[in-house]
N, C-alpha and C positions, 0 to 999 in steps of 0.2 A: 504494500500500500504506500504509494508515494506521498510526500508532504504536499500540502495544498498552499503553503505560504512559507516565506523565509523564516518567520518566527517559529513556526511549527517544526521546521527542520533543525533550527538551532536548539530547541528544547529537546528534540530527539537525540541530538548529538551529545548534549550534556547528560542525559539519562544513560546513554550508551557508555559514556566515559565512566560513569559511576558503576554501571553493571560490570565493566571490565576491571574495576578496582583502580582506575587511574586517578579518580577524584573521590572525595568523601561524599557519601550519601547525605550527610548532614548539610552539605553545601547546596543541595538541590532545593528549589522552591517552585511553587506554582505548578505549571503544566509539566515541567520536566520531572517533578517528584511523582506526580500521578502516572506519568508514562513509565517511570522506573518500576513502579509497583504493579502496573497492569499489563505491561508488554514484555515479550521475550527479547533476548538479545538479537535474534534474527530479524524480528519485526522492527526493532529500533535501528538496526543497521540498514535495512531497506529504506526506512523513512529518512534517515540522516544522509544517505548517499544520493538522494534526489538532486538533480541539477537545479541550480538556483535561477538560471537565466529565464526571464519571463514570469517569475513568481512574484506575486504581490508581497509587500512587507508583512501584512496581516490579512487573514482570510475575511472576506465580507460576511456580515451576519445574516445574509439572506439565504 
């Protein structure tokens, strides 16, 4: 499942880093913390590796 926005991709990257033990889980907040708890490492990797070109900074609420 690819990221729909750049901010979603960044949150997935932060959660993936914590899953791999590269950063502390306690440093996570907001979306990245919930992604860490609810998604597998493979899902996070797929979302974080999405190309950023053409993605909005934030997903629209519609």
